[in-house]
BAMAR-634912 format. One record per atom (N, C-alpha, C): residue in one letter; x, y, z. Coordinates in steps of 0.02 Angstrom, whole numbers, plus 50000, padded with zeros to 5 digits. Each point is the difference from the previous one (the first is absolute). Example, Ala and Ser with C-alpha at 12.3 -4.5 7.8 and 13.67 -1.06 7.14 Angstrom:
<atoms>
a506604971650390a499555005950000a500455006050000s499825005349964s500425005950003s499615005550037
</atoms>
This chain:
<atoms>
m470454957747914m499285000649988m499845007049972s499485000449959s499825006449972s499665004350052p500045006749993p499695004450049p499254998950003w499745000250062w499284998950009w499595005349966g500195006350007g499575005449976g500095001949928a500454996549964a500135001849931a499374998949958g499775005249967g499434999449955g500234999949928p499535000649954p500205000449929p500475005949989d500384999649947d500485005449986d499645005949968d499515002750036d499605005549974d499925005650051g500475000250048g499975005350050g499534998650057t499784993750008t499554998350055t500354995250047y499714999150059y500214994850047y499394995950018r500134994150028r499474995450019r500064998450075n499435000150034n499994998250071n499924992550009p500274997150055p500415003350051p500715001349976v500305005550024v500695001649982v500494995750040l499804997650057l500394995250040l499544994150015d500084994649960d499534994550004d500274994550047a500075001950062a500204995550054a499845003550065d500154996850056d499775002250065d500435005650030w499935006049973w500325005950028w499465003750040s499864997350059s499425001850039s500045007150029d499425003550001d499955006450035d500525005149975p500045001349935p500535004249974p499945007350021d500575003350008d500025007250005d500585002549957v499935006249976v500465002549949v500195007250014v500605001849980v500245006950006v500445001649941r500025006449980r500465002249948r500545004450030v500614998849980v500575004250018v500375001749935g499955006449978g500295001849936g499634996549943d500384996549959d499704996349945d499884992650015d500104998250062d499954992950020d499394998850044f499694994249990f499444997950040f500214993950041y499784999850062y500174994550045y499364997350031l499984993550010l499424996650028l500214995150053t499624999750054t500114994850050t499344996350011a500034994450036a499424995750009a500064996150065s499464997150022s500014995750059s500454994049988s500344997850053s500404993949996s499834995250056f499575001950046f499764995750054f500594996850036g500044993350004g500524996850039g500614997849959r500045002049936r500574997949959r500595004850008v500604997249990v500625003750012v500474999049942p500325005449974p499935006950021p499325002949984g499815005250037g499355003049993g500025006849968l499415002849988l499925006549968l500355000349933p499734996549949p500305000449933p499995007049973l500505001649959l500065006749970l500054999249925l499505002449964l499994999649927l500125006849970h500285000049939h500185006249966h499725000049930s499785005949978s499755000849932s500145007149976r500025000849934r500045006749970r499365001849963d499554994949991d499405001449960d499354997550033l500034997450061l499434997550038l499724993549972v500284997449946v499764993949969v500524994450008n500625001449986n500554995250005n500365000950067w500014994850040w500285000350067w500544994850010t500525001850037t500514995250020t500085000350076l500254994550027l500094999550073l500705002650018a500025005550038a500635003150017a500304997250065g499604996950041g500254997450063g499454999850053h500215000050063h499544999950057h500265004950053a499535002750039a500185004850052a500084996850068l499804993750008l499994996850065l500384993449997e500584999850032e500424993949997e499724994450042r499735001750058r499734995050046r499395002850034l499554995650022l499425002050037l500165000150075e499735004950035e500135000750071e499355000150039p500024997450064p500574996750032p500164993349967a500654998549993a500224994449961a499704993450022e499924999150066e499754993650025e499274998849980e499625005549988e499304999349980e499944997349929f500535001049960f499974998049930f500544994949983a500184995950050a500464994549989a499654994249965a499344999850005a499584995249966a499525003849954p499734996749949p499565003549953p499405003250034r499865006249981r499415003750022r499695003049937h499664995749962h499815002049933h499495005749997d499605001050052d499505005249998d500165005750049r500615000350024r500205005350046r500565004149970g500345004150042g500585003649975g499845006749969v500195000949937v499965006549966v499355000549961w499545004150025w499355001249968w499995007049969a499815000449937a499805006249966a500445006050014p500615000149972p500455005750012p499815006149959s500235005850024s499965006349963s500705002449986l500125002149939l500665002449977l499975007449986r500445003950031r500025007249990r500725002449993y500075006249972y500665003149994y499955006950032h500415001150051h499975006250038h500705001550028d500195006349998d500635002250029d500594996149972d499974998849933d500534996549964d500104992850024r499464997050025r500034993150021r499374996349979f500084993649989f499434995549990f499764997650068w499344999650007w499704997750063w499484994649984i500004994750040i499494994949994i499704998850070f499355000850005f499624998550061f499574993949987w499954995650048w499554994349994w499724998150068g499474996049999g499714997550061g500124992650008d500284998150057d500014993050021d499404999250046p499504996049982p499374999950038p500094997650072d500564996750015d500114997550068d500465004550041q500325005049968q500485004150036q499865007549996g499835002549940g499885007149993g500265002749935v500095006649998v500225003549940v500765000850001f500324997949946f500735000549992f500175004649942q500625002550000q500275003449942q500734998549991v500225000349937v500725000049983v500105005649950n500625002449994n500145005349952n500714999349975a500145003249943a500664999449968a500125005949954p500645001749988p500165005549955p499904998349926g499994993649983g499904997849932g499584993750000i499704998449943i499554994349998i500364993550015r500654999649985r500384994050015r500345000250068g499825005050040g500245000350068g500615004450009p500314999150059p499824995250053p499375002150038w499574995150012w499385001150037w500124999250075t499675004250038t500054999550073t499674993650025r500154998250061r499644994550030r499295002350017p499524995450004p499315002050014p499945003850066h499635005549996h499875004150059h499254999750015l499824998550062l499304999550021l499735007050013v499575002349956v499715006750006v499425000150050k499584994849998k499444999550046k499884992750016e500024998350063e499894993150021e499254998850009g499774994049982g499314998350010g499774994349956k499474996750019k499714994549963k499515002749948g500034997149940g499515001649949g500105006449963l500585003250008l500155006249964l500284998149931i499645001649947i500204997849934i499965005749950d500324999149942d499945004349942d500175007450015p500555001450035p500165007050016p500265003749939c499875006549998c500275004349948c500165006850029p500625002449991p500205006650025p499875005449949l499995006250023l499985005849957l500405005650032w500485002749963w500355006050021w499705005849960d499675004550034d499665005649967d500525005549986e500175000749937e500525004849981e499785007250012e499345001250002e499755006850010e500085002350072t499894995450048t500005002050070t500584997250040g500354995149973g500534996750038g499754994850049e499344999150003e499714994950044e500074993149969a499994994950042a500024993149976a499424996150031y499734995449961y499414996350021y500084992549983l499584996050032l499974992949984l499284997650006v499794996049952v499344996950002v500094992449997h499574996350034h500044992749996h499314997050007a499954993549982a499384996350006a500074995050058w499494995750007w499974995350055w499844993049975a500314995050031a499844993049987a499564997350055r499394998149982r499534997550051r500274993850036s500394995849965s500254993950030s500445001250060r500325005950003r500435001750057r499715005350045a499655004949970a499775005750039a499264999650019g499634995649968g499294999550014g499585005249964v500325004549963v499645005149961v500335000549931n499615002449952n500275001849934n499525004949968n500075001149935n499555004449962n500065007350024r500605001850022r500125007050020r500735001749988l500125006449990l500675002649991l500165004850056t500594999250030t500215004150056t500585004549978g499965006450019g500525004849982g500385002450060h500655001449989h500445002650052h500425005749972r500205004650044r500575004249984r500634996050014m500505001049958m500614996050005m500605004650009r500504997650035r500635003750004r500285000849930p500275005949982p500265001049932p500564995249982d500364997350050d500534995249984d499744992949993g499354999150005g499694993549988g500124994850053t500245002050059t500174995150051t499444998650050g499495004150000g499464999050049g499405004349984l499474998950038l499385003749991l499915005050057l499625005349987l499955005550047l499335000150037d499564995249985d499364999950034d499754992850001e499444998950034e499704993450004e499604998149938g499885004849957g499644998849938g499255000450009r499665001149945r499274999950001r499744997449933v499414997250002v499694997449939v499845005949954i500264999849939i499875005649954i499534997949943v499954993549986v499494997449954v499714993750032d499355000050012d499674994350032d499554996749948g500224994149975g499614996649949g499324997750024d499924999150066d499354997950025d499475005549991r500215006049989r499535005649990r499855001249927i500304995949955i499885000849928i499564994249978p499405001249977p499554994549981p500324995349948g499994993650016g500254994949953g500744998850002w500375003850040w500734999250001w500204995250056f500484995749985f500284995550051f500734998649981t500394998050050t500714998549992t500375005649965l499915006150024l500405005749976l500714999250026e500495000449954e500704998650019e500475003049948g500654998450005g500495001749948g500055007349982p499975004750048p500015007149981p500675002349973k499985004349949k500585003649976k499845007550004l500465003750031l499885006950020l500395004849955y499665005349975y500305004849954y499755007050017r500375004949973r499795007150002r499945002249927h499415002849982h499905002149930h499475005449997d500165005449965d499515005249985d499685002950063g500405000550054g499755002850062g499624995250044w499954993649979w499634995050038w500484994750026f499804997050056f500294993650021f499604994549966w500344995549967w499674994549965w500204993350030i499514995650007i500124993150019i499694995649946l500414996149967l499754994949954l500014993450037a499424996850006a499954994050041a499464995449972p500134993450000p499504995349976p499554997750057a499454996949980a499544996950048a499644994349964g499624996150039g499594994849971g500334993349991g500624999250024g500344993649994g500424999449937v500544996150004v500484999849945v499724996849937e499534995650005e499744996749940e499385003349972t499665004150039t499355002649980t499935007550007g500525003550022g499925006950021g500115005249946w500175006050022w500065005849958w500525004750029q500195005049961q500485005050021q499645006550014g500125002950060g499695006250019g500505005750003a499745006150000a500415006050010a499645004450051f500395003050045f499745004550052f500415006450000r499675005550014r500375006350003r499745004450057a500465004150026a499835004750054a500495005849997r499775005850024r500455005850003r500494999550058d499794996650053d500424998850058d500154992650005f500604998350022f500184992950002f499524995950042f499775002750055f499554996350044f499275000349979g499865003149942g499334999849973g499605006350014p499364999849981p499624994249976p500154998349927y499974993549984y500144997649932y499354998549963e500005001649937e499474997749955e500314995049952g499594995349975g500294994749960g499554997649945r500294996149954r499614996849947r500404994149973v499654995549964v500334994549966v500305002549935v500644998349988v500345002549940v500234994549953l499954993650022l500184994449956l499644993850025e499644996549955e499654993950019e499964995549939q499814993750011q500034995149947q499555001649941k499395002350014k499495001349949k499924993749956d500035000749933d499894994149957d500654997149975t500565001350035t500644997249981t500114993450035d500564996649984d500174993850035d500525001250054v500115006350019v500485001650053v499625000550066n499984994350036n499634999950063n500365004150053g499615003450040g500255003650058g500625004249988p500015004649952p500615004149990p500185003450066h500584998050028h500135001550070h500595004750007q500275000450061q500435005550021q500625000749957g500245006249998g500595001649961g500225007150012g500375002849951g500285006650010g499955004349937w499965006550011w499975005049947w500705002849989v500175001149935v500645003049983v499915004749941r500395005449999r499965004949946r500664999949962t499965000049934t500594999949958t500305007049995p500625000649974p500305006749994p499595004849956s499634997349953s499605004349956s499325001750029g499834997150059g499385001750033g499444995049991e500134994349967e499494994849996e499934996550067d499394997950015d499864996450062d499824992849984w500274995450042w499884992849992w499914996850068f499654994450000f499854996550062f500164992649991l500414997350045l500164992950000l499644996650058h499674994449986h499614996650051h500034992549988f499734996150046f500014992849990f499314997149987q500004993949972q499414995949991q500154993250029q499564997450043q500094993450030q499824994649950r500474995549985r499884994749950r500164993150028g499714998450057g500054993250027g500714997950011a500194994349972a500664997250010a500565004549973y499835004449953y500505004649973y500135005950046g499605000850051g500115005650047g499725006549973r500345005450017r499765006749985r500425003149945v499734999949939v500355002549942v499885007549993v500465003549965v500005007350001v499775002949933h499515004550004h499735003549941h500205007450002l500055002949941l500145007249992l499395003349970q499745005150034q499415003649977q500165007349984p499755002549945p500045007349989p499605003650054m500195006150014m499675003950052m499955007249976r499435003150010r499925007149984r499575003250055w499965006549998w499625003650050w499385003049967s499424998750029s499375002449971s499915007550011a499495002749969a499865007150007a499855002050072d499734995350039d499855001650070d500574998150047g500594998449971g500604999150041g500124993150027w499634995049977w500094993250024w500394995849950p500384995150025p500374995649954p499534995349964v500144998849936v499644995149960v500514994849978l499904993850020l500484994749985l499734995449945g500474997449960g499814995449947g499595003549946e499534996349971e499555002749950e499355001850034e499955006350022e499425002550036e499834995650061g500534998150036g499914996350062g500004992549994a500134997449940a500054992749989a500714998449978p500284994350023p500694998249981p500074998949925v500585002049974v500144999049929v500404993649991a499904996649944a500394994149982a500595001949956v499875004449951v500525002549955v499935007649998h500575003550000h499955007350000h500645003049971r499955006249979r500595003749977r500535000150055r500624999049979r500545000150049r500105007150028p500285000550059p500185006650026p500465003749952a499945006649998a500415004149956a500705000750031l500384994749994l500684999750028l500464997149948p500655001450004p500474997449950p499934992449992p500014997449939p499944992849989p500564996250036q499814994350027q500484995950037q500014992949970p500564996650004p500024993149976p499564995650043p499724994749972p499594995450040p500394997350059a499684999650057a500334997650061a499484997250047a500224995550043a499574997150051a500444997550056p499734999350061p500404997150055p500284993249980a500634998950017a500344993949980a499664993850030t500044994549964t499764993650025t500534994649993d500334999749941d500494994849986d500635001050043d500354994550012d500605000550041d500474994249985d500635001649984d500534995049993d500404999350064f499835003950051f500344999850065f500765000749991p500235005349967p500725000849988p500385000650066g500564996450003g500405000150061g499654997150060g499484996149988g499644996950055g499525004650036r499875005949971r499565004950032r499355000549962f499465001750036f499355000749969f499845007449988g499585001249950g499815006949982g499535003150050r499905006549991r499605003850048r499254998349995q499794996249950q499304998249995q499794994750051w500494997050034w499854994650047w499935002750071q499554996950038q499905001750071q499924993650040w500304999950060w499904994550046w499315000550033t499764994550027t499355000050034t500065002150073a500605001750023a500115002650068a500705003050000n500205002850057n500685002750005n500514994549987p500475001049954p500484994849983p500544999350054q500324994250000q500564998550044q500624998749958e500575001550031e500634998449968e500044992449989g500274998249942g500114992949987g499454996649961w499455003549986w499484996949960w500224998749929v500435004349974v500264999249931v500754999750003t500294995049966t500734999349997t500275004049942r500465004550015r500325004049948r500524995949963h500035000949934h500514996649960h500155004349940s500514998249962s500255004349947s499614999249935g499654994449991g499644998949938g499305002750001d499644998649946d499305002149997d499564994650031g499405002050021g499544995450031g499915001450073l499394999250024l499845001050070l500104993450038r500355000350056r500154994050038r499725000750071p499354998850009p499725000350068p500154993750040v500115000950063v500104994550047v499324996850016c499984993450006c499394996650022c499935001150076v499675005350018v499945002050070v499564994950036r500264997550056r499604995250040r499465003750038s499404997050001s499445003350033s499464994850015a499675001050057a499434995750016a499415001549954g500025005749966g499465001849955g500154998649927a500484995749986a500204998749931a499434997049959h499504997150033h499444997049965h499475005149979d500105006450017d499505005249985d500365006449979l500005001449935l500375005949976l499745006550029r499385000250022r499725006150027r500345002050066k500344995350031k500335001350064k500745001449993l500274999349940l500725000749992l500205007249987p500485002750036p500235006849987p500485000449941n500314994449981n500534999949950n499744998149931v499405002649982v499744999349932v500135006649964l500334999649943l500165005949961l499455000949948t499665005750001t499395000949961t500045005949953q499594999749948q499835005949961q499284999449977r499735005649973r499295000449985r499804995549941l499414997250005l499724996249944l499735005049948p500254999849938p499745004749950p499264999249988g499685005449980g499285000049992g499754997849932r500444997249959r499804997349935r500264992949995p499754995949954p500254993149994p500754999849984v500364996250040v500734999549992v500234992950012a500604998649977a500364993950018a500605001950041v500104996550055v500555001350047v500454993949999e500655001049988e500474994449998e500625001550041v500284994750030v500635000550035v500334993249999d500664999949997d500394993850004d500224998950072l499964993850023l500154998450069l500454993850004v500515000550042v500424994350019v499984999550076l499854994050026l499984998950072l500644996450021h500405003650040h500634997150026h499904996950069a499445001650032a499904997950070a499994992450007g500334997650053g500034992850013g499554997750056a499725004750039a499594998150057a499314997649978p499774994450026p499334997549982p499475005450014g499565001149953g499475004950008g500195006949976a500645001349985a500215006549974a499675001049932r499785006249987r499625001349939r500115007149976a499855001249937a500035006749972a499525000149940g499735006049986g499535000149944g499755006949983l499544999949952l499665005949973l499284999750024a499765005450031a499335000050031a499575005649973v499354998850002v499495005249994v499685000450068l500125005650034l499895000350072l499435004950017g499524997650037g499465004250024g499694996750061d499375001750013d499654996950056d499974992449990a499934997949937a500154993149979a500615000549955y500364994549992y500605000449958y500154993349967g500425000349949g500264994049968g500725001149982w500394994549999w500705000649979w500224993649965i500515000849959i500314994449966i500755000750009g500344994350013g500725000550013g500314993250013l500565000150034l500394994050013l500054998850075q500024993650020q500064998250070q500444993850007r500445000050050r500414994250015r499594995150041g499934993949975g499614995050033g500394996250053t499654996150040t500344995850049t500414994549967d499864998849935d500394995149962d500655002949972g500125006450015g500605003349976g499945002949930q499454998549966q499895002549932q499665006950001v500105003649946v499645006449991v499374998749959h499445002550026h499354998849969h499705006649977l499674999849942l499605005649976l499334999550036v499815005350036v499375000050037v499595006249983h499354999250007h499535005549988h499494999750056r499955005350040r499575000050058r499575006350003f499474999650040f499575005850008f499704999850071a499755005750021a499645000550064a499405004549991e499434997650024e499395004149997e500045005550053a499555004849994a500035005850044a499954998250073a499584995350017a499894998250070a500434994250023a500424997349955a500394994050017a500625001950038a500194995750047a500595001350041a500644997149969s499934995949948s500594997149968s499854998549927e500514997949964e499964999049929e499724993049982r499784999549938r499824993549970r500344999449933d500114993949979d500294998949933d499495001849947a500225003849950a499575001849943a500124995449941g500584996849997g500174995549946g500424994350028h500144995149959h500404994350022h500745001849998p500364999250056p500725001450000p500364995349951r500545002549971r500404995849956r500735001950009l500454995749980l500715001250010l500255005549955a500465004050027a500395004949961a500724997650004p500214995549954p500624996250009p500625004250014d500075005849968d500605003950012d499885005950047g499424999950035g499865005150050g499875006949972r499765000149938r499865006549969r499354999749962a499695005849989a499385000549963a499895007149976r499655000649946r499745006649980r499275000150021l499815005250036l499335000650028l499625005449961r499354998949993r499605004749961r499295000450029v499765006150005v499305001250018v499705004249945e499454997749973e499625003949951e499395002850035a500015006450011a499455003550034a499555003049947g499434996849990g499545002249947g499485004950025a499475000749962a499465004650017a499724998250069g499855005150039g499744998950066g500504997250049a500655000749984a500544997650043a499954992550013r499754996349950r499984992850004r500674997249977c500334996450044c500704998249991c500094992649984r500394998649949r500174993249979r500744999050014f500174994850036f500704998750020f500304994749953l500625001349979l500354995449956l500734999550023s500334994749977s500714999250016s500344996149944d500655001149993d500424996549951d500604997350037t500054993450007t500574996950032t500464996749949g499955002249938g500434997449947g499644997149941d499344999250007d499624997049945d499445004549976g500095006650007g499505004849979g499505001650055f499635005449991f499525002150051f499424995150004r499834998350062r499444995750013r499565003350053p499335000349988p499565003150049p499944995750062s499835003250055s499934996550064s499385002550036g499584995350021g499435001750042g499465003949963q499535002550040q499445003749974q500175007449995v499605003649961v500075007349997v499845002950069f500415004750022f499945003150066f499795007349991a499455001950031a499775007049996a500345003950055a500455004649981a500365004050049a499525004150041t500175001150063t499595003950045t500415005650031p499695005650017p500365005350034p500054998550075w500415004150035w499965000450072w499435004750017r499955001950063r499455004450019r500035006749964w500595003149998w500085006549966w500494999749942v500314994349989v500574999549954v499834995249944g500195001749938g499914995549945g500454993950006a499874995049959a500424994049999a500725001849980l500474996250026l500715001349988l500324994049966l500505001449959l500454994949976l500564999350050g500214993950015g500514999150051g500514994749983l500625001150022l500544995149998l500194998550073f500104993750016f500174998350069f500444993950002a500354999350056a500384994050017a499894998950075a499844993950019a499824998650070a500174992850017a499984998550064a500114993250024a499654999250067p499814993850018p499684998950065p500475001950057a499705001350058a500405001650060a500474994250015g500585001850025g500504995050016g500685003250008r500514995950005r500685002550009r500404999049937g500525004149994g500464999249945g499805004149939d500495000849957d499905003749938d499574995949953a499445003049977a499544996449956a500195000749927g500475004449983g500205001049931g499695006249969a500035000349934a499775006049965a499734998049931a499755005149965a499744999049933a500265005649955d499984999049936d500185005249951d499415001449955f499805006449997f499515002349952f500355004149947t499864998749937t500295004049945t499475001649949r500125005449964r499595002049942r499265000250016f499815004750042f499305001250015f499725004449945r499444997849970r499715003649944r499245000350006i499715005749981i499275000749993i499865002449929t499604996249963t499825001949931t499245000349994v499775004749960v499295000949989v499744994549955l499454996950019l499704994849959l499525003049948
</atoms>
């Protein structure tokens, strides 16, 4: 697929630079390289790590979190829990990522290089509703600090930022903390969250959004002392653009001294796509983002060495039976979900489960992000499973979902099936009429058009044929819709068999 942010060949870029659900981005520069991480919620591996040399073209370098802990909590899908709004920093020759798990507290991992090895998660502060943490190591004083927000759903409060002194080794906090910015005291402000903490020009700076992810704005606060008092102002808002609620992100400075800000925009089923804004400092010392505080759609590229077009990978031939780093499970994976073999193609086992009738409950769904532009998604499938009810397919997964694939019937035949489930439904319904797939194979296709409206098609040897009605993809509570591959079977005894997926492709329509 072509890079999302590639603009005309005239030295400009076009937003969004990452047109998919890279939620709650944060960014850091080390030397000539830029790195970005994002929320991963309950998907595994977590904490994606992206790399760029020009802030426009990004590739996926890996993940910092192999499994979610405690493991038993994430043995089943937890789509709106897990890793919320991480902060990425570089200090003492190490990369550091802090994040909030709203049900457990503030965690951190660190590593000597972006590709690891990363430490196991360390609980910095235990508690309910602690979210969006960001550390700061003050190079001038040697002091370390941490700021975080609150989730009302767990803590009963929000719209405030709490600050702590932190141990310089990042392992714990040195005080009980105090509120350093209270959004309830700012007229018109609500849902203040997502703080990013910096030191600049003798000030402590907090860049933090408010007003909700779909309707809000980006604020900036400054104080001479970490614990305040802070003064603040709005530095980025929608104005007359089509970028609703320009929300939380991170500031980064290039080697030549240019300042840039990466943030997200909530786009329904597409999730939280990432925009790049120019940033400058006004005469009175405040940051100015975008075009005088409004998001830009097209802008001059950063003054950085030209880079070849690049984007996070989507296509996969599954060489050697392994899947690429763009894929994530919907829960902590178990040994045996995928059969290793010497050829190409992914061979997932049809895992038996009482929840096989509802993909939202299955931990063994392999997912990647739904692109934010119209695309066609294709994959070839062969069903080897012999157990009645065993199935495998290609899904568009959200609070509601649809899938098309193959299922072994009680008659022993393999059938092409297309099913869907509404958001409030406890089980699936047929979306189209099942038909035989005589040799147990099919090419599956989803055409995701404008507004994430999805048309399902299949080819069982006589060309692509549409199935069922158009399905409007839906997000989860905090997560955009996902593309998924799965193999499953009803609960029971014995080996249910396996499936083969080959040649997964996404092409722009």
